RODO-2510 file (C-alpha; in nm, 4 decimals, decimal comma):
residues 577
     n   res          X          Y          Z
     1     x     5,9104     6,2151     4,7220
     2     x     6,0749     5,8796     4,6755
     3     x     5,7929     5,6146     4,5715
     4     x     5,8345     5,3561     4,8711
     5     x     5,5799     5,0426     4,9281
     6     x     5,4132     5,1497     5,2351
     7     x     5,1768     4,7877     5,2147
     8     x     5,4907     4,5886     5,2677
     9     x     5,5954     4,7508     5,5573
    10     x     5,2846     4,6804     5,7243
    11     x     5,3497     4,3098     5,6543
    12     x     5,7146     4,3884     5,8047
    13     x     5,5348     4,4871     6,1054
    14     x     5,2719     4,1650     6,0999
    15     x     5,6248     4,0073     6,1354
    16     x     5,7615     4,2204     6,3816
    17     x     5,5291     4,2532     6,6340
    18     x     5,5866     4,5671     6,8876
    19     x     5,7556     4,4550     7,2060
    20     x     5,7978     4,1481     7,1196
    21     x     6,1602     3,9129     7,0488
    22     x     6,0314     3,7084     6,7576
    23     x     6,3003     3,3972     6,8485
    24     x     6,2366     3,4387     7,1685
    25     x     5,8685     3,3860     7,1275
    26     x     5,9610     3,1720     6,8617
    27     x     6,1325     2,9599     7,0967
    28     x     5,9159     2,9551     7,3435
    29     x     5,5885     2,8467     7,1430
    30     x     5,7461     2,5939     7,0404
    31     x     5,8364     2,4288     7,4097
    32     x     5,4927     2,4856     7,4593
    33     x     5,3712     2,3012     7,1688
    34     x     5,6098     2,0568     7,2266
    35     x     5,5171     1,9452     7,6102
    36     x     5,1075     2,0348     7,5473
    37     x     5,1612     1,7307     7,2679
    38     x     5,3628     1,4526     7,4585
    39     x     5,0523     1,5955     7,8032
    40     x     4,8383     1,4823     7,4528
    41     x     4,9823     1,1530     7,3914
    42     x     5,0899     1,0331     7,7669
    43     x     4,7308     1,1408     7,8766
    44     x     4,6365     0,7548     7,7855
    45     x     4,9552     0,6065     7,8468
    46     x     4,9224     0,7370     8,1711
    47     x     4,5491     0,6886     8,2264
    48     x     4,4832     0,4076     8,4955
    49     x     4,1842     0,2732     8,3149
    50     x     4,2925     0,0108     8,0962
    51     x     4,2456    -0,2843     7,8658
    52     x     4,5057    -0,5308     7,8273
    53     x     4,5700    -0,6260     7,4617
    54     x     4,5262    -0,9965     7,5386
    55     x     4,1469    -0,9473     7,7359
    56     x     4,1195    -0,6672     7,3467
    57     x     4,2021    -0,9254     7,1461
    58     x     3,9990    -1,2092     7,2937
    59     x     3,6756    -0,9922     7,2863
    60     x     3,8020    -0,8713     6,9494
    61     x     3,8620    -1,2780     6,8154
    62     x     3,4594    -1,3768     7,0200
    63     x     3,3367    -1,1618     6,6904
    64     x     3,5209    -1,2798     6,4553
    65     x     3,4960    -1,5714     6,5427
    66     x     3,1179    -1,5775     6,5397
    67     x     3,1099    -1,3980     6,1597
    68     x     3,2963    -1,6465     6,0724
    69     x     3,1482    -1,9133     6,1826
    70     x     2,8305    -1,8099     6,0274
    71     x     2,9085    -1,8281     5,7107
    72     x     3,0891    -2,0844     5,6471
    73     x     2,7557    -2,2623     5,8217
    74     x     2,5677    -2,1137     5,5528
    75     x     2,8451    -2,1782     5,3400
    76     x     2,7508    -2,5583     5,4591
    77     x     2,3993    -2,4924     5,3328
    78     x     2,4461    -2,4442     4,9720
    79     x     2,6345    -2,7476     4,9760
    80     x     2,4162    -3,0094     5,0626
    81     x     2,1770    -2,8320     4,8510
    82     x     2,4789    -2,8772     4,5854
    83     x     2,4756    -3,2435     4,5988
    84     x     2,1875    -3,2764     4,6593
    85     x     2,0922    -3,1777     4,3060
    86     x     2,3550    -3,4024     4,1919
    87     x     2,1389    -3,6917     4,3962
    88     x     2,4442    -3,7735     4,6151
    89     x     2,2760    -3,7542     4,9303
    90     x     1,9134    -3,8674     4,9409
    91     x     1,5745    -3,6906     5,0844
    92     x     1,6471    -3,8593     5,4786
    93     x     2,0396    -3,7392     5,4395
    94     x     1,8929    -3,3909     5,3165
    95     x     1,6706    -3,2995     5,5231
    96     x     1,8901    -3,3969     5,8522
    97     x     2,1908    -3,2378     5,7644
    98     x     1,9676    -2,9307     5,6404
    99     x     1,8258    -2,9077     5,9931
   100     x     2,0989    -2,9204     6,1730
   101     x     2,3273    -2,6964     5,9971
   102     x     2,0363    -2,3884     5,9991
   103     x     1,9553    -2,4303     6,3857
   104     x     2,3538    -2,3892     6,4439
   105     x     2,3159    -2,0829     6,1664
   106     x     2,0345    -1,9539     6,3407
   107     x     2,1938    -1,9908     6,6692
   108     x     2,4964    -1,7906     6,5851
   109     x     2,2591    -1,5643     6,3676
   110     x     2,1172    -1,4755     6,7207
   111     x     2,4165    -1,4252     6,9137
   112     x     2,5986    -1,1343     6,6852
   113     x     2,1910    -0,9711     6,7003
   114     x     2,1791    -0,9874     7,0499
   115     x     2,5522    -0,8429     7,0987
   116     x     2,4916    -0,5700     6,7768
   117     x     2,1448    -0,4768     6,9015
   118     x     2,2895    -0,3702     7,2680
   119     x     2,4706    -0,0964     7,0829
   120     x     2,2486    -0,0794     6,8087
   121     x     2,0777     0,2402     6,9024
   122     x     2,3945     0,4498     7,0089
   123     x     2,5687     0,3665     6,7345
   124     x     2,2501     0,4960     6,4967
   125     x     2,2784     0,7814     6,7537
   126     x     2,6682     0,8855     6,7103
   127     x     2,6179     0,8227     6,3007
   128     x     2,3079     1,0358     6,2684
   129     x     2,5075     1,3004     6,4428
   130     x     2,8397     1,2292     6,2653
   131     x     2,6180     1,3232     5,9449
   132     x     2,4801     1,5814     6,1549
   133     x     2,8499     1,7387     6,1677
   134     x     2,9271     1,7023     5,8332
   135     x     2,6191     1,8341     5,6782
   136     x     2,7369     2,1844     5,9073
   137     x     3,0405     2,2381     5,7811
   138     x     2,9519     2,2042     5,4706
   139     x     2,6642     2,5013     5,5273
   140     x     2,9380     2,6789     5,7290
   141     x     3,1636     2,6556     5,4255
   142     x     2,8738     2,6832     5,1667
   143     x     2,8050     3,0885     5,3427
   144     x     3,1782     3,1722     5,3710
   145     x     3,2110     3,0780     5,0479
   146     x     2,8826     3,2988     4,9431
   147     x     3,0373     3,7267     4,9179
   148     x     3,3496     3,5335     4,6766
   149     x     3,0991     3,3326     4,4827
   150     x     2,9229     3,7118     4,4508
   151     x     3,2032     3,8904     4,4052
   152     x     3,3290     3,5861     4,1404
   153     x     3,0192     3,6177     3,9469
   154     x     3,0126     4,0126     3,9474
   155     x     3,3874     4,0309     3,8398
   156     x     3,4138     3,7034     3,6772
   157     x     3,1513     3,4141     3,6683
   158     x     2,9331     3,7400     3,4347
   159     x     3,2031     3,7978     3,2307
   160     x     3,1829     3,4266     3,1462
   161     x     2,8181     3,3560     3,1915
   162     x     2,6696     3,2610     2,8620
   163     x     2,3205     3,4266     2,7237
   164     x     2,0361     3,2293     2,7030
   165     x     1,9869     2,9896     2,3965
   166     x     1,7048     3,1472     2,2795
   167     x     1,9236     3,4345     2,2109
   168     x     2,2598     3,3367     2,0574
   169     x     2,2158     2,9400     1,9833
   170     x     2,5963     2,9705     1,9556
   171     x     2,6347     3,0386     2,3664
   172     x     2,6247     2,8125     2,6777
   173     x     2,1953     2,7528     2,7939
   174     x     2,1528     2,9243     3,1466
   175     x     2,0889     3,3238     3,0902
   176     x     2,1787     3,5990     3,3514
   177     x     2,1194     3,7191     3,6237
   178     x     1,9057     4,0450     3,6568
   179     x     2,1825     4,2351     3,7668
   180     x     2,3641     4,1481     3,4848
   181     x     2,1059     4,2584     3,2129
   182     x     2,3291     4,4892     3,0519
   183     x     2,6563     4,2089     2,9276
   184     x     2,6423     4,2242     2,6011
   185     x     2,8465     3,9292     2,4208
   186     x     3,0047     3,9464     2,1099
   187     x     3,1398     3,7482     1,8055
   188     x     3,5533     3,8408     1,7477
   189     x     3,7716     3,6404     1,4702
   190     x     4,1635     3,6820     1,5358
   191     x     4,3685     3,6484     1,1705
   192     x     4,7154     3,5402     1,2895
   193     x     4,9960     3,6077     1,0409
   194     x     5,3131     3,4863     1,0184
   195     x     5,6238     3,7177     0,9353
   196     x     5,8867     3,6085     0,6975
   197     x     6,3077     3,6890     0,6994
   198     x     6,2748     3,9176     0,4441
   199     x     5,9326     4,0520     0,6058
   200     x     5,6547     3,9434     0,4084
   201     x     5,3488     3,8082     0,5787
   202     x     5,1434     3,4586     0,4981
   203     x     4,8382     3,3347     0,6676
   204     x     4,9530     3,1132     1,0348
   205     x     4,9365     2,7375     0,9576
   206     x     4,5968     2,5853     1,0978
   207     x     4,6007     2,4777     1,4614
   208     x     4,8221     2,7268     1,6277
   209     x     4,6280     2,7856     1,9937
   210     x     4,4525     3,1453     2,0150
   211     x     4,3595     3,2868     2,3651
   212     x     4,1790     3,5527     2,4230
   213     x     4,1739     3,6465     2,8250
   214     x     3,9397     3,8913     3,0406
   215     x     4,0861     4,0604     3,2901
   216     x     3,8839     4,3039     3,5604
   217     x     4,1590     4,4844     3,7542
   218     x     4,4051     4,3164     3,6468
   219     x     4,3310     3,9646     3,8026
   220     x     4,2557     3,7019     3,4835
   221     x     3,8724     3,6010     3,5006
   222     x     3,8460     3,4121     3,2200
   223     x     4,0289     3,2485     2,8650
   224     x     3,8971     3,1520     2,6250
   225     x     4,0357     2,9395     2,3647
   226     x     4,0310     2,8200     1,9750
   227     x     4,2299     2,6810     1,7655
   228     x     4,3632     2,8734     1,3870
   229     x     4,1651     2,7432     1,0302
   230     x     4,3189     2,7105     0,7410
   231     x     4,3362     3,0454     0,6577
   232     x     4,4728     3,1415     1,0149
   233     x     4,2016     3,2528     1,1156
   234     x     4,0715     3,1971     1,5165
   235     x     3,6204     3,2661     1,6063
   236     x     3,5373     3,3243     1,9424
   237     x     3,1961     3,3578     2,0289
   238     x     3,0738     3,4954     2,2752
   239     x     3,3112     3,7141     2,4012
   240     x     3,1812     4,0224     2,6861
   241     x     3,1582     4,3956     2,7635
   242     x     2,9051     4,5019     3,0460
   243     x     2,9184     4,9184     3,0672
   244     x     2,8294     4,9008     3,4216
   245     x     3,1689     4,7736     3,4838
   246     x     3,3391     4,8639     3,1650
   247     x     3,5578     4,9999     3,3200
   248     x     3,7542     4,7863     3,5378
   249     x     3,7581     4,5290     3,2453
   250     x     4,0869     4,4489     2,9772
   251     x     4,1468     4,2422     2,6688
   252     x     4,4253     4,0290     2,6164
   253     x     4,5209     3,8142     2,3192
   254     x     4,7588     3,5625     2,3126
   255     x     4,9248     3,3372     2,0498
   256     x     5,1326     3,0443     2,0466
   257     x     5,3934     2,9565     1,8174
   258     x     5,6975     2,7541     1,7408
   259     x     5,6710     2,6650     2,1433
   260     x     5,6687     3,1197     2,2014
   261     x     5,3776     3,2688     2,3590
   262     x     5,2995     3,5798     2,1948
   263     x     5,1142     3,8261     2,3968
   264     x     4,9041     4,1244     2,2622
   265     x     4,6766     4,3784     2,4544
   266     x     4,4534     4,5319     2,3443
   267     x     4,2965     4,9110     2,2928
   268     x     3,9141     4,9517     2,2654
   269     x     3,5836     4,7677     2,3835
   270     x     3,4176     4,4932     2,1494
   271     x     3,0691     4,6451     1,9793
   272     x     2,8517     4,5004     1,7948
   273     x     2,6309     4,6502     1,5963
   274     x     2,3985     4,4267     1,3996
   275     x     2,3007     4,1956     1,7606
   276     x     1,9982     4,0389     1,4594
   277     x     2,3171     3,8388     1,3624
   278     x     2,3789     3,6483     1,6398
   279     x     2,0078     3,5066     1,7003
   280     x     2,2232     3,2949     1,3720
   281     x     2,3847     2,9852     1,3686
   282     x     2,7659     3,1335     1,3104
   283     x     2,8686     3,0704     1,0090
   284     x     3,2007     3,1834     0,8837
   285     x     3,1716     3,0918     0,5094
   286     x     2,8719     3,3208     0,5290
   287     x     2,9477     3,5791     0,7552
   288     x     3,2943     3,7058     0,9508
   289     x     3,2674     3,8948     1,3307
   290     x     3,2561     4,2836     1,2926
   291     x     3,5245     4,2393     1,5618
   292     x     3,8691     4,1875     1,3945
   293     x     4,1778     4,1786     1,5157
   294     x     4,5221     4,0623     1,3583
   295     x     4,8107     3,9397     1,5040
   296     x     5,1651     3,9358     1,3780
   297     x     5,4608     3,6644     1,5428
   298     x     5,7213     3,5394     1,3991
   299     x     6,0169     3,2273     1,4170
   300     x     6,2109     3,3192     1,7726
   301     x     6,5498     3,3415     1,8534
   302     x     6,7496     3,2000     2,0946
   303     x     7,0203     3,4321     2,2002
   304     x     7,0575     3,7497     2,4644
   305     x     7,1187     3,9914     2,2742
   306     x     6,9365     4,3371     2,3649
   307     x     6,8844     4,1764     2,6549
   308     x     6,9364     4,3571     2,9677
   309     x     6,8256     4,4018     3,3274
   310     x     6,7318     4,7442     3,5230
   311     x     6,7208     4,7512     3,8677
   312     x     6,4800     5,0315     3,9013
   313     x     6,4020     4,9950     4,2756
   314     x     6,5180     4,8329     4,5575
   315     x     6,3958     4,9020     4,8641
   316     x     6,4674     4,7425     5,2082
   317     x     6,2884     4,7324     5,5273
   318     x     6,3876     4,7074     5,8368
   319     x     6,2086     4,4046     6,1403
   320     x     6,3202     4,2370     6,3925
   321     x     6,4747     3,9438     6,2358
   322     x     6,5049     3,9784     5,8915
   323     x     6,5618     4,2401     5,6254
   324     x     6,2406     4,2369     5,3909
   325     x     6,4040     4,3029     5,0172
   326     x     6,1058     4,4698     4,7689
   327     x     6,2946     4,4221     4,4435
   328     x     6,1599     4,5642     4,1041
   329     x     6,3187     4,4919     3,7682
   330     x     6,2458     4,5490     3,3745
   331     x     6,3738     4,2582     3,1829
   332     x     6,4351     4,4644     2,8360
   333     x     6,4555     4,3330     2,5076
   334     x     6,6188     4,6562     2,2077
   335     x     6,6494     4,4373     1,9954
   336     x     6,4130     4,3774     1,7034
   337     x     6,4043     4,0130     1,7191
   338     x     6,1786     3,8039     1,8926
   339     x     6,3861     3,6336     2,1537
   340     x     6,2857     3,3224     2,2989
   341     x     6,4638     3,3026     2,6190
   342     x     6,2906     2,9944     2,7848
   343     x     6,5887     2,7227     2,6003
   344     x     6,8744     2,8975     2,8000
   345     x     7,0681     2,6442     2,9435
   346     x     6,8713     2,5985     3,2689
   347     x     6,5242     2,6094     3,0903
   348     x     6,4788     2,9771     3,0865
   349     x     6,6337     3,3051     3,2093
   350     x     6,8162     3,3132     3,6043
   351     x     6,7789     3,6935     3,7594
   352     x     6,9107     3,5591     4,0925
   353     x     6,8894     3,7554     4,4406
   354     x     7,1999     3,8953     4,5953
   355     x     7,4186     3,6014     4,8041
   356     x     7,1952     3,5423     5,1155
   357     x     6,8306     3,6286     5,0432
   358     x     6,5872     3,3326     5,1400
   359     x     6,1728     3,2987     5,0760
   360     x     6,1935     3,4809     4,7367
   361     x     5,8138     3,5393     4,5908
   362     x     5,6691     3,6972     4,3329
   363     x     5,4341     3,9927     4,3488
   364     x     5,0249     3,8404     4,2824
   365     x     5,0400     4,0299     3,9087
   366     x     5,3432     3,8865     3,8192
   367     x     5,3158     3,7521     3,4609
   368     x     5,2962     3,3847     3,4253
   369     x     5,6327     3,3165     3,2206
   370     x     5,8625     3,3551     3,5728
   371     x     5,9106     3,1091     3,7549
   372     x     6,0605     3,1049     4,1538
   373     x     6,3877     2,8523     4,1972
   374     x     6,5684     2,8398     4,4868
   375     x     6,7088     3,1965     4,5605
   376     x     6,6602     3,2849     4,1960
   377     x     6,3508     3,4044     3,9517
   378     x     6,3942     3,2362     3,6306
   379     x     6,1907     3,3706     3,2881
   380     x     6,1066     3,1316     3,1204
   381     x     5,8739     3,3259     2,7980
   382     x     5,9448     3,5524     2,5894
   383     x     6,1071     3,9184     2,4773
   384     x     5,9312     4,0416     2,1958
   385     x     6,1467     4,3223     1,9800
   386     x     6,1386     4,6320     2,1573
   387     x     5,9812     4,5227     2,5011
   388     x     5,9908     4,4594     2,8471
   389     x     5,8896     4,3304     3,0984
   390     x     5,8890     4,4418     3,4789
   391     x     5,8904     4,2536     3,7474
   392     x     5,8119     4,2750     4,0925
   393     x     5,9232     4,0065     4,4035
   394     x     6,0205     3,9981     4,7415
   395     x     6,2866     3,7976     4,9272
   396     x     6,4387     3,8358     5,2972
   397     x     6,8062     3,8808     5,4451
   398     x     6,8836     3,7267     5,7636
   399     x     7,0238     3,9462     5,9874
   400     x     7,3953     3,7100     6,0712
   401     x     7,6119     4,0121     6,1604
   402     x     7,5614     4,4240     6,1802
   403     x     7,6822     4,4780     5,7871
   404     x     7,5995     4,2236     5,4625
   405     x     7,8069     4,2674     5,2136
   406     x     7,5276     4,2698     4,9081
   407     x     7,6280     4,1047     4,6054
   408     x     7,4212     4,0578     4,2620
   409     x     7,5356     3,9680     3,9602
   410     x     7,2884     3,9142     3,6767
   411     x     7,3675     3,7413     3,3208
   412     x     7,2803     4,0217     3,1277
   413     x     7,3690     4,4231     3,0990
   414     x     7,2599     4,5539     3,4133
   415     x     7,1114     4,9185     3,5498
   416     x     7,0286     4,9587     3,8239
   417     x     6,7942     5,3108     3,9475
   418     x     6,7506     5,3464     4,3283
   419     x     6,8420     5,1623     4,6621
   420     x     6,6680     5,3235     4,9144
   421     x     6,6663     5,2461     5,3395
   422     x     6,5279     5,3860     5,6474
   423     x     6,7145     5,5633     5,9083
   424     x     6,4107     5,6263     6,1447
   425     x     6,2205     5,4601     6,3889
   426     x     5,9082     5,2916     6,2624
   427     x     5,6274     5,2436     6,4854
   428     x     5,5780     4,8956     6,4782
   429     x     5,9931     4,8919     6,6134
   430     x     6,0737     4,8131     6,9812
   431     x     6,3832     5,0185     6,8473
   432     x     6,5129     5,2246     6,5739
   433     x     6,7219     5,0838     6,3453
   434     x     6,9023     5,3386     6,1287
   435     x     6,9943     5,1414     5,8203
   436     x     7,3358     5,2991     5,6310
   437     x     7,4396     5,2373     5,2772
   438     x     7,7707     5,2272     5,1324
   439     x     7,9009     5,2312     4,8577
   440     x     8,1902     4,9826     4,7762
   441     x     8,4013     4,8402     4,5044
   442     x     8,3063     4,7225     4,1821
   443     x     8,5390     4,4975     3,9292
   444     x     8,7670     4,8217     3,8277
   445     x     8,8599     4,8516     4,1979
   446     x     8,6916     5,2639     4,1832
   447     x     8,2831     5,2696     4,4145
   448     x     8,0332     5,1289     4,1461
   449     x     7,7444     5,4623     4,2833
   450     x     7,7121     5,7505     4,5157
   451     x     7,5767     5,7984     4,8424
   452     x     7,3475     6,0686     4,9474
   453     x     7,0895     6,1217     5,2352
   454     x     6,7274     6,1799     5,1568
   455     x     6,4244     6,3450     5,3657
   456     x     6,0564     6,2855     5,2504
   457     x     5,9218     6,4822     5,5907
   458     x     6,0060     6,5621     5,8848
   459     x     6,1588     6,2652     6,0936
   460     x     6,1504     6,0561     5,7870
   461     x     6,5061     6,0297     5,6920
   462     x     6,6619     5,7328     5,4234
   463     x     6,9904     5,6689     5,2715
   464     x     6,9344     5,6005     4,8907
   465     x     7,2163     5,4799     4,6322
   466     x     7,2650     5,5874     4,3396
   467     x     7,4953     5,3508     4,0341
   468     x     7,5309     5,5303     3,7375
   469     x     7,7622     5,2953     3,5214
   470     x     7,6146     5,0055     3,3232
   471     x     7,7235     4,6357     3,5098
   472     x     7,8544     4,3692     3,2064
   473     x     7,6895     4,0502     3,1859
   474     x     7,8115     3,8638     3,5297
   475     x     7,9941     4,1923     3,7024
   476     x     7,7626     4,2105     4,0551
   477     x     7,6419     4,5103     4,1578
   478     x     7,7988     4,5556     4,4971
   479     x     7,7130     4,7451     4,8464
   480     x     7,7172     4,6905     5,1613
   481     x     7,4168     4,7754     5,4508
   482     x     7,4901     4,8966     5,7893
   483     x     7,3665     4,9253     6,1238
   484     x     7,1569     4,5617     6,0622
   485     x     7,0252     4,4314     6,4534
   486     x     7,3375     4,0946     6,5319
   487     x     7,1756     3,8239     6,6531
   488     x     7,2406     3,7880     7,0466
   489     x     7,4165     3,4818     7,1534
   490     x     7,1384     3,4134     7,3828
   491     x     6,8614     3,4459     7,1597
   492     x     7,1005     3,1562     6,9241
   493     x     7,0976     2,9484     7,3318
   494     x     6,7068     2,9948     7,3360
   495     x     6,6395     2,8152     7,0386
   496     x     6,9055     2,5673     7,1243
   497     x     6,7640     2,4858     7,4756
   498     x     6,4050     2,4290     7,3227
   499     x     6,5470     2,1922     7,0590
   500     x     6,7501     1,9890     7,3659
   501     x     6,3825     1,9912     7,5272
   502     x     6,2077     1,8263     7,3316
   503     x     6,4498     1,5776     7,2201
   504     x     6,4621     1,5143     7,5864
   505     x     6,0412     1,4496     7,6105
   506     x     6,0774     1,2406     7,3058
   507     x     6,3368     1,0622     7,4391
   508     x     6,1352     0,9994     7,7926
   509     x     5,8018     0,9319     7,5766
   510     x     5,9674     0,6600     7,3985
   511     x     6,0798     0,4832     7,7430
   512     x     5,7090     0,5761     7,8816
   513     x     5,5537     0,4115     7,5580
   514     x     5,7787     0,1324     7,6537
   515     x     5,6717     0,0728     7,9992
   516     x     5,2633     0,0625     7,8478
   517     x     5,3053    -0,1654     7,5958
   518     x     5,0496    -0,4375     7,5673
   519     x     4,7779    -0,2464     7,7445
   520     x     4,4930    -0,0336     7,5432
   521     x     4,3598     0,2832     7,7874
   522     x     4,0323     0,4038     7,7666
   523     x     4,1383     0,7393     7,5364
   524     x     4,2295     0,5422     7,3124
   525     x     3,9456     0,3164     7,2289
   526     x     3,7385     0,6349     7,2040
   527     x     3,9558     0,7630     6,9529
   528     x     3,8972     0,4492     6,7799
   529     x     3,5433     0,4232     6,8173
   530     x     3,4883     0,8091     6,6808
   531     x     3,6876     0,6724     6,3680
   532     x     3,5057     0,3786     6,3121
   533     x     3,1465     0,6059     6,3600
   534     x     3,2829     0,8658     6,0967
   535     x     3,3753     0,5540     5,8736
   536     x     3,0382     0,4720     5,8624
   537     x     2,9143     0,7911     5,8205
   538     x     3,0783     0,7989     5,4882
   539     x     2,9419     0,5083     5,3610
   540     x     2,6331     0,6612     5,4398
   541     x     2,7369     0,9174     5,2340
   542     x     2,8658     0,7056     4,9381
   543     x     2,6072     0,4866     4,9499
   544     x     2,3174     0,7522     4,8274
   545     x     2,5988     0,9694     4,6412
   546     x     2,5449     0,5767     4,4659
   547     x     2,9800     0,5725     4,4964
   548     x     2,9441     0,2251     4,6525
   549     x     2,7221    -0,0851     4,5320
   550     x     2,4625    -0,1745     4,8350
   551     x     2,6255    -0,5141     4,8815
   552     x     2,9855    -0,3251     4,9914
   553     x     2,8253    -0,1520     5,2003
   554     x     2,6554    -0,3932     5,3223
   555     x     2,9472    -0,6088     5,4042
   556     x     3,1421    -0,3433     5,5308
   557     x     2,9243    -0,2334     5,7598
   558     x     2,9068    -0,5506     5,9452
   559     x     3,2375    -0,5484     5,9409
   560     x     3,2756    -0,1902     6,1797
   561     x     2,9603    -0,2572     6,3315
   562     x     3,1151    -0,5849     6,4630
   563     x     3,4333    -0,4257     6,5962
   564     x     3,2551    -0,0926     6,7253
   565     x     3,0158    -0,2996     6,9132
   566     x     3,3317    -0,5001     7,0602
   567     x     3,4911    -0,1505     7,1251
   568     x     3,1401    -0,0720     7,3199
   569     x     3,2148    -0,3881     7,5227
   570     x     3,5349    -0,3257     7,5956
   571     x     3,4602    -0,0197     7,7287
   572     x     3,1526    -0,0862     7,9494
   573     x     3,4435    -0,3276     8,1300
   574     x     3,7052    -0,0679     8,1700
   575     x     3,4418     0,2216     8,2820
   576     x     3,3258    -0,0758     8,5456
   577     x     3,6922    -0,1129     8,6788
***
């Protein structure tokens, strides 16, 4: 039975909904969205309740003028006090000027207070409502995250949680929750050796980065990072194990040497017999950890000798709009040398998708030494001697014709396992899309492979293609995929029509906006009022968290409140007609 990835057939199904043409649906949705957005934008302009910008500016200038006059009068009072101290003003003059300026200042302050007092309760209530809404959103986010946090604690955070300092002084304080009472911590020593050209080994130099990675069901949970000492040793304190979940936990160790990361998988589980020793401060000069491993690294080579690619499986899954490709490759190093591929001309070994491919994505379990750039993968890490890396990625091939000429050339020798394409109707499809595979002539003029029909059960028919020979570097893997649903002409016209409609509506909006220039609608003022109320709520939070000073809070609140008062007065005037 062929190893087909049924999980990604479901992914294709989610893109191609049964009974719905995706291109037409997108065109209709785009048109409706454009009309709705234009309606929301034009609605304020079409409202009858408006206020002219001249009147708005006059109302805003009134408040600003009062605040400027108040500040000027306060400065005048300070100036006359200073002049009196310098004996430039007599007591009589000082008393007269002080009385006049104080009276004017009090009158201005009283007017400002009277303006604000009318709307003070409304503004305060609105700010409190904003704060309550903000807290409700935070509570909802915490509630939504609670299951994920529990899962992280079970599989991840628990593995990295520190035991109580009373049990192990060198670990982080905090202790373990009851459901993790079986968690055990261990000490681990990693000795790093460097192999020379003649096979002799020597301790690694001090300062090499070394890491231990904990994985739960193949996904990274936590990294522990240390550096080698003068004897090439790195010590890790508190590496976890847990018999309750140990079947899902694995360990990796890596060493960074000369710009290359050397990864190693650990067999077995850390164990500690003398648990009493963990209660003491760790001192490598007094004792060494019970768990010890030795890793050997060597200077890397930068060539491609011994590197090859195997296209182990290429699966073609048709949907209504494009061909989904699930591509599994194995990158091999058959040489006895460590190969650093990050020094290739483009910063890594380029592994291109076939010509015309779109939207490549790596499988979530892919290695960290892979990058997606454009329509290609780049391997930017190293390959250990006699090792291989399995790569799984996805991309799409848009339907542009009834046949697609596959052409994919690798920079290293390549072999092909199998290419498979279904010929039966899938449940999520409107109609059957019977794909066909045809072997085409390669560089030597002969077909590269042989097509064979395959069946995995009643009604489950496939075309399969196998290539028997090795493709040289730069020689493309070529074959044809037939039976593709060519896009009809009306679909392209529908998309063009939707785009033209959006342009016309944008022009209409620009013309209408010009005709209503110089006016503010009620909706626009409400939007500005709500924005300022949210700004006040954010300032309240910032003040409580001591992110702004009380002086800055007071100054900015006064300015925002004055603008809010003007907005409330303008809104009242508009509503009164």
